[in-house]
FIDOSE-722964 format. One record per residue (C-alpha): residue number from 1; y, z, x; residue in three letters. Coordinates in Angstrom, 1 decimal. Layout:
% residues N
<atom NUM, <Y, Z, X>, ALA>
...
//
This chain:
% residues 70
<atom 1, <-18.0, -67.7, -3.0>, MET>
<atom 2, <-21.7, -68.0, -3.1>, SER>
<atom 3, <-23.5, -71.0, -1.7>, ALA>
<atom 4, <-24.8, -72.2, -5.1>, SER>
<atom 5, <-21.3, -72.2, -6.5>, LEU>
<atom 6, <-20.0, -74.2, -3.6>, ALA>
<atom 7, <-22.9, -76.6, -3.8>, PHE>
<atom 8, <-22.4, -76.9, -7.6>, GLY>
<atom 9, <-18.8, -77.9, -7.1>, ILE>
<atom 10, <-19.7, -80.4, -4.4>, LEU>
<atom 11, <-22.4, -82.0, -6.6>, LEU>
<atom 12, <-20.1, -82.1, -9.6>, THR>
<atom 13, <-17.4, -83.9, -7.7>, LEU>
<atom 14, <-19.9, -86.2, -6.1>, THR>
<atom 15, <-21.3, -87.1, -9.5>, GLY>
<atom 16, <-17.9, -87.8, -11.0>, LEU>
<atom 17, <-17.0, -90.0, -8.0>, ALA>
<atom 18, <-20.3, -91.9, -8.4>, CYS>
<atom 19, <-19.7, -92.4, -12.1>, LEU>
<atom 20, <-16.2, -93.8, -11.4>, ALA>
<atom 21, <-17.5, -96.2, -8.8>, PHE>
<atom 22, <-20.4, -97.3, -11.0>, SER>
<atom 23, <-18.0, -98.0, -13.9>, ALA>
<atom 24, <-15.9, -100.2, -11.6>, TYR>
<atom 25, <-18.9, -102.0, -10.2>, ALA>
<atom 26, <-20.3, -102.7, -13.7>, LEU>
<atom 27, <-17.0, -103.7, -15.3>, LEU>
<atom 28, <-15.1, -105.5, -12.6>, ARG>
<atom 29, <-17.2, -105.9, -9.5>, GLY>
<atom 30, <-18.2, -109.4, -8.5>, GLY>
<atom 31, <-16.1, -111.3, -11.0>, LYS>
<atom 32, <-14.4, -114.5, -9.7>, ASP>
<atom 33, <-16.3, -114.3, -6.4>, GLN>
<atom 34, <-18.5, -116.9, -4.9>, ARG>
<atom 35, <-21.5, -116.3, -2.6>, GLY>
<atom 36, <-24.2, -113.6, -2.7>, GLY>
<atom 37, <-27.4, -112.7, -1.0>, ILE>
<atom 38, <-29.8, -115.6, -1.4>, GLY>
<atom 39, <-30.7, -116.2, -5.0>, PRO>
<atom 40, <-28.8, -113.1, -6.3>, ILE>
<atom 41, <-25.2, -113.8, -7.3>, SER>
<atom 42, <-22.3, -111.6, -6.2>, GLU>
<atom 43, <-22.1, -110.3, -9.8>, ARG>
<atom 44, <-25.8, -109.5, -9.8>, GLY>
<atom 45, <-25.5, -107.4, -6.7>, VAL>
<atom 46, <-22.7, -105.4, -8.3>, HIS>
<atom 47, <-24.8, -104.9, -11.4>, VAL>
<atom 48, <-27.7, -103.6, -9.4>, ILE>
<atom 49, <-25.5, -101.3, -7.3>, ALA>
<atom 50, <-23.6, -100.1, -10.4>, GLY>
<atom 51, <-26.8, -99.1, -12.2>, LEU>
<atom 52, <-28.1, -97.3, -9.1>, ARG>
<atom 53, <-24.8, -95.4, -8.7>, MET>
<atom 54, <-24.9, -94.6, -12.5>, LEU>
<atom 55, <-28.3, -93.0, -12.1>, ALA>
<atom 56, <-27.3, -91.0, -8.9>, VAL>
<atom 57, <-24.0, -90.0, -10.5>, GLY>
<atom 58, <-25.6, -88.7, -13.6>, ALA>
<atom 59, <-28.2, -86.7, -11.7>, LEU>
<atom 60, <-25.6, -85.3, -9.3>, SER>
<atom 61, <-23.4, -84.3, -12.2>, LEU>
<atom 62, <-26.3, -82.7, -14.1>, ALA>
<atom 63, <-27.4, -80.8, -11.0>, GLY>
<atom 64, <-23.9, -79.6, -10.3>, GLY>
<atom 65, <-23.3, -78.4, -13.8>, ILE>
<atom 66, <-26.7, -76.6, -13.7>, TYR>
<atom 67, <-25.7, -74.8, -10.5>, LEU>
<atom 68, <-22.3, -73.9, -11.9>, LEU>
<atom 69, <-23.7, -72.5, -15.1>, VAL>
<atom 70, <-26.6, -70.5, -13.5>, SER>
//
């Protein structure tokens, strides 16, 4: 197995995991919870984290697919 194939599989799995966590954070995270970090509510923290994970997951998945195809 070549290094690019192994790294492509790793990136693809990482991307899928990030997309799953981001979907959870955006859809469910922070609901019915009190508190937060200063002026940002708990729901706001989950939205920011979900969007960041969505971007990283999409880039990881795209990179992994590129390495698997090439």
